[in-house]
SEGUDO-479955 format. One record per residue (C-alpha): residue in one letter; x, y, z. Coordinates in steps of 0.5 Angstrom, whole numbers, plus 500, padded with zeros to 3 digits. Layout:
<sites>
+--------+-----+-----+-----+
| residu |  c1 |  c2 |  c3 |
+--------+-----+-----+-----+
|      A |   X |   Y |   Z |
...
+--------+-----+-----+-----+
</sites>
This chain:
<sites>
+--------+-----+-----+-----+
| residu |  c1 |  c2 |  c3 |
+--------+-----+-----+-----+
|      M | 833 | 691 | 841 |
|      K | 830 | 697 | 838 |
|      V | 823 | 696 | 835 |
|      I | 820 | 701 | 831 |
|      I | 812 | 701 | 829 |
|      T | 810 | 706 | 824 |
|      T | 805 | 707 | 818 |
|      I | 803 | 713 | 814 |
|      N | 797 | 717 | 815 |
|      A | 792 | 719 | 810 |
|      R | 793 | 727 | 813 |
|      F | 797 | 730 | 817 |
|      T | 791 | 731 | 821 |
|      H | 790 | 723 | 822 |
|      S | 793 | 719 | 827 |
|      S | 794 | 711 | 828 |
|      L | 790 | 708 | 833 |
|      A | 794 | 701 | 831 |
|      L | 800 | 703 | 833 |
|      R | 799 | 704 | 840 |
|      Y | 795 | 698 | 841 |
|      L | 801 | 694 | 838 |
|      R | 806 | 698 | 843 |
|      D | 802 | 696 | 849 |
|      S | 802 | 689 | 846 |
|      I | 809 | 689 | 846 |
|      E | 811 | 692 | 852 |
|      T | 807 | 688 | 857 |
|      E | 810 | 682 | 854 |
|      W | 817 | 685 | 855 |
|      Q | 815 | 689 | 862 |
|      G | 821 | 688 | 866 |
|      K | 827 | 686 | 861 |
|      P | 832 | 690 | 860 |
|      G | 835 | 692 | 853 |
|      R | 829 | 693 | 850 |
|      T | 825 | 699 | 847 |
|      V | 819 | 700 | 843 |
|      E | 818 | 707 | 839 |
|      L | 812 | 709 | 835 |
|      R | 813 | 713 | 828 |
|      E | 808 | 717 | 824 |
|      Y | 808 | 720 | 817 |
|      F | 803 | 722 | 812 |
|      I | 803 | 720 | 804 |
|      S | 804 | 727 | 802 |
|      Q | 811 | 727 | 805 |
|      K | 817 | 726 | 800 |
|      H | 819 | 719 | 799 |
|      L | 826 | 720 | 801 |
|      D | 825 | 724 | 808 |
|      I | 821 | 718 | 811 |
|      L | 826 | 714 | 808 |
|      Y | 831 | 716 | 812 |
|      D | 828 | 718 | 818 |
|      M | 826 | 710 | 818 |
|      V | 833 | 708 | 817 |
|      L | 837 | 713 | 821 |
|      A | 833 | 711 | 827 |
|      E | 837 | 704 | 827 |
|      P | 831 | 699 | 828 |
|      D | 832 | 692 | 829 |
|      V | 825 | 691 | 828 |
|      L | 821 | 695 | 824 |
|      L | 813 | 693 | 824 |
|      L | 809 | 697 | 818 |
|      S | 801 | 698 | 818 |
|      V | 799 | 697 | 811 |
|      Y | 792 | 701 | 809 |
|      I | 789 | 702 | 802 |
|      W | 791 | 709 | 802 |
|      N | 799 | 708 | 804 |
|      S | 800 | 701 | 800 |
|      R | 803 | 704 | 794 |
|      L | 808 | 709 | 798 |
|      I | 810 | 703 | 803 |
|      E | 811 | 698 | 796 |
|      N | 816 | 703 | 793 |
|      L | 819 | 704 | 800 |
|      L | 820 | 697 | 802 |
|      P | 826 | 695 | 797 |
|      D | 830 | 701 | 800 |
|      I | 829 | 700 | 807 |
|      H | 831 | 693 | 806 |
|      A | 837 | 696 | 801 |
|      L | 839 | 700 | 807 |
|      L | 837 | 696 | 813 |
|      P | 839 | 688 | 810 |
|      D | 839 | 686 | 817 |
|      C | 833 | 689 | 820 |
|      I | 826 | 684 | 821 |
|      L | 821 | 687 | 817 |
|      V | 814 | 685 | 819 |
|      L | 808 | 687 | 816 |
|      G | 801 | 688 | 818 |
|      G | 794 | 691 | 817 |
|      P | 788 | 690 | 811 |
|      E | 792 | 691 | 806 |
|      V | 797 | 685 | 807 |
|      S | 792 | 680 | 811 |
|      Y | 788 | 677 | 806 |
|      Y | 793 | 676 | 801 |
|      P | 800 | 675 | 804 |
|      Q | 803 | 671 | 798 |
|      K | 802 | 677 | 794 |
|      W | 807 | 681 | 798 |
|      F | 811 | 675 | 800 |
|      E | 813 | 674 | 792 |
|      R | 814 | 681 | 790 |
|      F | 818 | 682 | 797 |
|      P | 822 | 676 | 799 |
|      F | 825 | 679 | 804 |
|      I | 819 | 680 | 809 |
|      N | 820 | 676 | 815 |
|      A | 813 | 676 | 817 |
|      I | 806 | 678 | 815 |
|      V | 801 | 679 | 821 |
|      S | 794 | 677 | 818 |
|      G | 788 | 680 | 822 |
|      A | 788 | 683 | 829 |
|      G | 795 | 685 | 831 |
|      E | 795 | 685 | 839 |
|      E | 796 | 678 | 840 |
|      A | 800 | 677 | 834 |
|      V | 805 | 682 | 836 |
|      R | 805 | 679 | 843 |
|      Y | 807 | 672 | 841 |
|      L | 813 | 675 | 837 |
|      S | 815 | 679 | 842 |
|      S | 815 | 674 | 847 |
|      I | 820 | 670 | 842 |
|      D | 824 | 677 | 842 |
|      F | 823 | 677 | 834 |
|      N | 828 | 671 | 833 |
|      I | 826 | 671 | 826 |
|      Q | 832 | 673 | 823 |
|      G | 833 | 666 | 819 |
|      A | 826 | 666 | 818 |
|      F | 822 | 669 | 812 |
|      Q | 815 | 669 | 809 |
|      Q | 811 | 667 | 816 |
|      T | 804 | 668 | 816 |
|      I | 802 | 669 | 823 |
|      N | 794 | 669 | 825 |
|      M | 792 | 669 | 832 |
|      P | 785 | 668 | 834 |
|      V | 781 | 675 | 836 |
|      H | 782 | 677 | 843 |
|      D | 776 | 680 | 846 |
|      F | 776 | 687 | 845 |
|      S | 772 | 689 | 851 |
|      H | 779 | 687 | 855 |
|      V | 783 | 691 | 851 |
|      P | 786 | 696 | 855 |
|      F | 786 | 704 | 853 |
|      P | 791 | 705 | 848 |
|      Y | 793 | 713 | 850 |
|      R | 798 | 715 | 855 |
|      D | 799 | 722 | 857 |
|      E | 806 | 723 | 853 |
|      D | 803 | 721 | 846 |
|      F | 799 | 727 | 846 |
|      I | 805 | 732 | 845 |
|      N | 805 | 729 | 838 |
|      L | 797 | 729 | 837 |
|      E | 796 | 736 | 838 |
|      N | 792 | 739 | 832 |
|      R | 790 | 732 | 830 |
|      Y | 784 | 728 | 830 |
|      L | 783 | 723 | 836 |
|      Y | 781 | 716 | 834 |
|      Y | 778 | 712 | 839 |
|      E | 774 | 705 | 839 |
|      S | 769 | 703 | 843 |
|      S | 767 | 697 | 840 |
|      R | 770 | 692 | 834 |
|      G | 766 | 688 | 829 |
|      C | 759 | 690 | 826 |
|      P | 753 | 686 | 827 |
|      F | 751 | 687 | 819 |
|      S | 754 | 684 | 813 |
|      C | 755 | 689 | 808 |
|      S | 758 | 685 | 802 |
|      Y | 763 | 691 | 801 |
|      C | 765 | 692 | 807 |
|      L | 772 | 688 | 812 |
|      S | 768 | 690 | 818 |
|      S | 763 | 684 | 816 |
|      R | 767 | 679 | 816 |
|      E | 765 | 673 | 821 |
|      D | 772 | 673 | 824 |
|      N | 771 | 680 | 826 |
|      P | 765 | 679 | 831 |
|      L | 762 | 685 | 834 |
|      S | 765 | 686 | 841 |
|      L | 763 | 692 | 845 |
|      K | 767 | 695 | 851 |
|      N | 761 | 697 | 857 |
|      L | 759 | 704 | 858 |
|      T | 763 | 705 | 865 |
|      T | 770 | 703 | 861 |
|      T | 768 | 707 | 855 |
|      C | 766 | 714 | 859 |
|      A | 772 | 713 | 863 |
|      E | 776 | 712 | 857 |
|      L | 773 | 718 | 854 |
|      D | 775 | 723 | 860 |
|      M | 782 | 721 | 860 |
|      L | 782 | 723 | 853 |
|      L | 778 | 729 | 854 |
|      K | 783 | 732 | 859 |
|      H | 788 | 734 | 853 |
|      K | 782 | 737 | 849 |
|      P | 782 | 735 | 843 |
|      M | 779 | 739 | 837 |
|      L | 775 | 732 | 834 |
|      I | 774 | 725 | 837 |
|      K | 773 | 720 | 832 |
|      F | 769 | 714 | 834 |
|      V | 771 | 708 | 829 |
|      D | 766 | 704 | 831 |
|      R | 762 | 701 | 825 |
|      S | 755 | 702 | 826 |
|      F | 756 | 705 | 833 |
|      N | 749 | 705 | 835 |
|      A | 748 | 697 | 834 |
|      N | 747 | 697 | 841 |
|      P | 742 | 703 | 841 |
|      E | 742 | 703 | 849 |
|      R | 749 | 703 | 850 |
|      A | 750 | 709 | 845 |
|      R | 744 | 713 | 848 |
|      G | 748 | 712 | 855 |
|      I | 755 | 715 | 851 |
|      W | 752 | 720 | 847 |
|      N | 748 | 722 | 854 |
|      Y | 755 | 723 | 858 |
|      L | 758 | 726 | 853 |
|      M | 752 | 731 | 853 |
|      L | 752 | 732 | 861 |
|      H | 760 | 732 | 862 |
|      H | 763 | 735 | 856 |
|      G | 758 | 739 | 852 |
|      T | 761 | 745 | 853 |
|      S | 768 | 743 | 852 |
|      G | 770 | 745 | 845 |
|      T | 771 | 737 | 843 |
|      R | 767 | 735 | 837 |
|      F | 765 | 727 | 837 |
|      H | 764 | 724 | 830 |
|      F | 760 | 717 | 830 |
|      E | 758 | 712 | 824 |
|      I | 751 | 710 | 825 |
|      H | 746 | 706 | 823 |
|      P | 739 | 710 | 821 |
|      L | 734 | 704 | 822 |
|      L | 737 | 703 | 829 |
|      L | 734 | 710 | 831 |
|      G | 728 | 710 | 836 |
|      E | 724 | 715 | 839 |
|      A | 728 | 715 | 845 |
|      D | 735 | 717 | 841 |
|      F | 730 | 723 | 837 |
|      K | 728 | 726 | 844 |
|      L | 735 | 725 | 847 |
|      L | 739 | 728 | 841 |
|      A | 734 | 734 | 840 |
|      K | 737 | 736 | 846 |
|      A | 745 | 735 | 844 |
|      P | 748 | 743 | 844 |
|      D | 750 | 745 | 837 |
|      G | 756 | 742 | 833 |
|      L | 757 | 737 | 839 |
|      F | 756 | 731 | 835 |
|      Q | 756 | 729 | 827 |
|      F | 754 | 723 | 824 |
|      E | 756 | 719 | 818 |
|      I | 750 | 715 | 815 |
|      G | 751 | 710 | 810 |
|      V | 745 | 711 | 805 |
|      Q | 749 | 708 | 800 |
|      S | 743 | 706 | 795 |
|      I | 735 | 707 | 796 |
|      H | 734 | 701 | 792 |
|      Q | 731 | 695 | 795 |
|      R | 734 | 690 | 790 |
|      T | 741 | 693 | 790 |
|      L | 741 | 693 | 798 |
|      D | 739 | 686 | 798 |
|      A | 744 | 684 | 794 |
|      I | 749 | 687 | 798 |
|      H | 746 | 684 | 804 |
|      R | 746 | 691 | 808 |
|      P | 739 | 692 | 812 |
|      S | 735 | 698 | 810 |
|      D | 728 | 700 | 809 |
|      W | 728 | 707 | 805 |
|      Q | 722 | 710 | 807 |
|      K | 724 | 709 | 815 |
|      T | 731 | 711 | 814 |
|      R | 729 | 718 | 810 |
|      S | 724 | 719 | 815 |
|      N | 729 | 718 | 821 |
|      I | 734 | 722 | 817 |
|      E | 729 | 728 | 816 |
|      R | 728 | 728 | 824 |
|      L | 736 | 728 | 826 |
|      T | 736 | 734 | 821 |
|      V | 730 | 738 | 823 |
|      G | 734 | 741 | 829 |
|      N | 740 | 742 | 825 |
|      N | 744 | 742 | 832 |
|      I | 748 | 735 | 829 |
|      H | 752 | 735 | 823 |
|      I | 750 | 730 | 818 |
|      H | 755 | 726 | 813 |
|      L | 751 | 722 | 808 |
|      D | 754 | 717 | 803 |
|      L | 752 | 714 | 797 |
|      I | 756 | 709 | 793 |
|      V | 756 | 709 | 786 |
|      G | 758 | 702 | 782 |
|      L | 753 | 697 | 787 |
|      P | 750 | 692 | 784 |
|      F | 744 | 693 | 779 |
|      E | 745 | 701 | 779 |
|      G | 746 | 704 | 772 |
|      I | 745 | 711 | 771 |
|      K | 738 | 711 | 773 |
|      E | 738 | 708 | 779 |
|      I | 743 | 713 | 781 |
|      A | 740 | 718 | 779 |
|      E | 735 | 717 | 783 |
|      S | 739 | 715 | 789 |
|      F | 742 | 722 | 788 |
|      D | 736 | 727 | 788 |
|      E | 733 | 723 | 794 |
|      I | 740 | 724 | 798 |
|      I | 741 | 731 | 796 |
|      S | 733 | 733 | 798 |
|      L | 735 | 731 | 805 |
|      K | 739 | 738 | 805 |
|      S | 745 | 734 | 810 |
|      G | 751 | 738 | 812 |
|      H | 755 | 733 | 808 |
|      F | 753 | 729 | 801 |
|      Q | 759 | 725 | 799 |
|      L | 758 | 721 | 792 |
|      G | 764 | 715 | 793 |
|      F | 765 | 709 | 789 |
|      L | 765 | 702 | 790 |
|      K | 772 | 698 | 792 |
|      G | 773 | 691 | 791 |
|      L | 777 | 690 | 798 |
|      P | 781 | 684 | 798 |
|      G | 778 | 680 | 803 |
|      T | 770 | 682 | 802 |
|      E | 765 | 678 | 800 |
|      L | 763 | 682 | 794 |
|      L | 770 | 682 | 791 |
|      A | 769 | 674 | 791 |
|      A | 762 | 674 | 788 |
|      F | 764 | 680 | 783 |
|      S | 772 | 680 | 782 |
|      D | 775 | 680 | 775 |
|      A | 775 | 672 | 775 |
|      K | 768 | 674 | 773 |
|      A | 770 | 679 | 768 |
|      H | 768 | 676 | 762 |
|      H | 761 | 676 | 764 |
|      N | 762 | 684 | 765 |
|      D | 759 | 684 | 772 |
|      M | 765 | 688 | 775 |
|      I | 772 | 690 | 774 |
|      F | 775 | 693 | 779 |
|      M | 782 | 696 | 779 |
|      H | 788 | 691 | 781 |
|      E | 791 | 696 | 785 |
|      A | 789 | 700 | 791 |
|      P | 784 | 704 | 792 |
|      Y | 781 | 698 | 788 |
|      E | 776 | 702 | 785 |
|      I | 770 | 700 | 780 |
|      I | 772 | 701 | 773 |
|      R | 767 | 698 | 769 |
|      S | 761 | 694 | 771 |
|      R | 755 | 691 | 767 |
|      W | 751 | 697 | 769 |
|      L | 756 | 703 | 768 |
|      T | 761 | 704 | 762 |
|      A | 768 | 706 | 763 |
|      L | 765 | 713 | 761 |
|      E | 760 | 713 | 766 |
|      L | 764 | 712 | 771 |
|      S | 769 | 717 | 769 |
|      E | 763 | 722 | 769 |
|      L | 761 | 720 | 775 |
|      K | 768 | 721 | 778 |
|      N | 767 | 728 | 776 |
|      I | 760 | 729 | 778 |
|      S | 763 | 728 | 785 |
|      T | 768 | 734 | 784 |
|      L | 763 | 739 | 783 |
|      V | 759 | 736 | 789 |
|      E | 765 | 737 | 794 |
|      N | 766 | 744 | 791 |
|      I | 759 | 746 | 790 |
|      T | 754 | 743 | 794 |
|      N | 759 | 741 | 800 |
|      T | 760 | 748 | 801 |
|      H | 753 | 751 | 802 |
|      R | 755 | 757 | 799 |
|      Y | 751 | 756 | 792 |
|      D | 745 | 753 | 795 |
|      A | 740 | 758 | 791 |
|      L | 744 | 757 | 785 |
|      M | 744 | 750 | 785 |
|      Q | 736 | 750 | 787 |
|      A | 735 | 754 | 781 |
|      G | 739 | 749 | 776 |
|      A | 735 | 743 | 780 |
|      I | 728 | 746 | 777 |
|      R | 730 | 748 | 770 |
|      H | 733 | 741 | 769 |
|      G | 728 | 737 | 773 |
|      G | 732 | 735 | 778 |
|      H | 739 | 736 | 781 |
|      F | 743 | 730 | 778 |
|      P | 740 | 732 | 771 |
|      A | 742 | 739 | 773 |
|      Y | 750 | 736 | 776 |
|      T | 750 | 732 | 768 |
|      H | 748 | 739 | 765 |
|      L | 753 | 743 | 769 |
|      L | 758 | 738 | 768 |
|      K | 758 | 739 | 760 |
|      F | 757 | 746 | 761 |
|      C | 764 | 746 | 764 |
|      E | 767 | 742 | 759 |
|      K | 764 | 746 | 754 |
|      T | 767 | 752 | 757 |
|      G | 774 | 749 | 760 |
|      F | 772 | 751 | 766 |
|      D | 776 | 747 | 772 |
|      I | 772 | 743 | 776 |
|      K | 777 | 743 | 781 |
|      T | 777 | 750 | 782 |
|      R | 775 | 752 | 789 |
|      N | 775 | 760 | 789 |
|      E | 769 | 763 | 790 |
|      E | 768 | 768 | 786 |
|      K | 770 | 763 | 780 |
|      V | 765 | 758 | 782 |
|      R | 760 | 763 | 783 |
|      K | 761 | 767 | 776 |
|      M | 761 | 760 | 772 |
|      L | 754 | 758 | 775 |
|      E | 751 | 765 | 774 |
|      S | 754 | 764 | 767 |
|      W | 751 | 756 | 767 |
|      L | 744 | 759 | 769 |
|      G | 744 | 766 | 764 |
|      R | 744 | 770 | 770 |
+--------+-----+-----+-----+
</sites>
């Protein structure tokens, strides 16, 4: 029996951690049993549909496990009928967040699917492998196993994996779940309790990864510093033992959890060793309360400023457009506050009504007649209108986010944009005016050519 575990990554530089956990679970169950093989195959969304299809089916799997996410669900939906047509006897099992919360929708559209794994996959595939995936005659099974204590899940990488991971980001989990309850996030669900690997295990596993000299290790932990003492232990270990390795480490942190001990330690971090992603999301307490995100903007701002003052840690700040009670005025206020912090990267993101989240249940299309929130019906489930934002305003904000990415985040035009902010009374008014200027002059806002962008900005400023 041949099992192929596969997914389609968002980019070539990305890799899938989930596939390796699943492989280990199956092989643990099959240990000592002959005639059974497990193979990993990873693709990326810019590959041609036909190339992915042929690579999958010509491998002739008996069982195909597909990991489905927001970025690859459309492509997998397109591939499934062709896979079934060419491999009618292959057992198809789907898992991942895109199929976990509404499996019936997928069964109705693709009745030939044998099973969908709802929730964490390790125990589910272990069960399936214990029965040798003997579900040929059964279809539309939903498999939902109890959540396994993550602290006991084995290290997912093997030395042979790194042959195919060169020049890619390495993803690593030192914890699962989240202590917070942000209503737009799947990690806030009650079935995702916080579970931490201990410091000794985490550092030993990082040593194993660092033997292979990756360019970036990206921790996928939600709120990495949920346990501040443990977070400091990991940061300190990396600074002492791998500070000159050339590998960078990416963490998603919550700024309110930073304390004096953190600032004292992080001030000593080698330049570029750490990069922090910080979800500010909004500066407005009413909005933050509505989405159950603990926050105190003044303290958050102060803590971010203390991180940036040393200029040794790359800071990535996020703002979410489309949150409850936020119209253009509120977004403009958050925009100017966040951009004034002069972080390395500023992401103007857009709210998504993800299946399985509390926010979708509270503000979904079922309430569209109240004009609360309307989301796209298919992935990426982005907000397209709300009580507080029109479709036109959201469209303009999308264009402003493109300008931010191509202008602010390059840091090539900081002086020009600062001059524009002074002239127009703030960074958001400046970007609003700049967008109108681009529309009037026919300038392509997607352009990244430095000479063209600089010339356009100078023309906008009348220089």
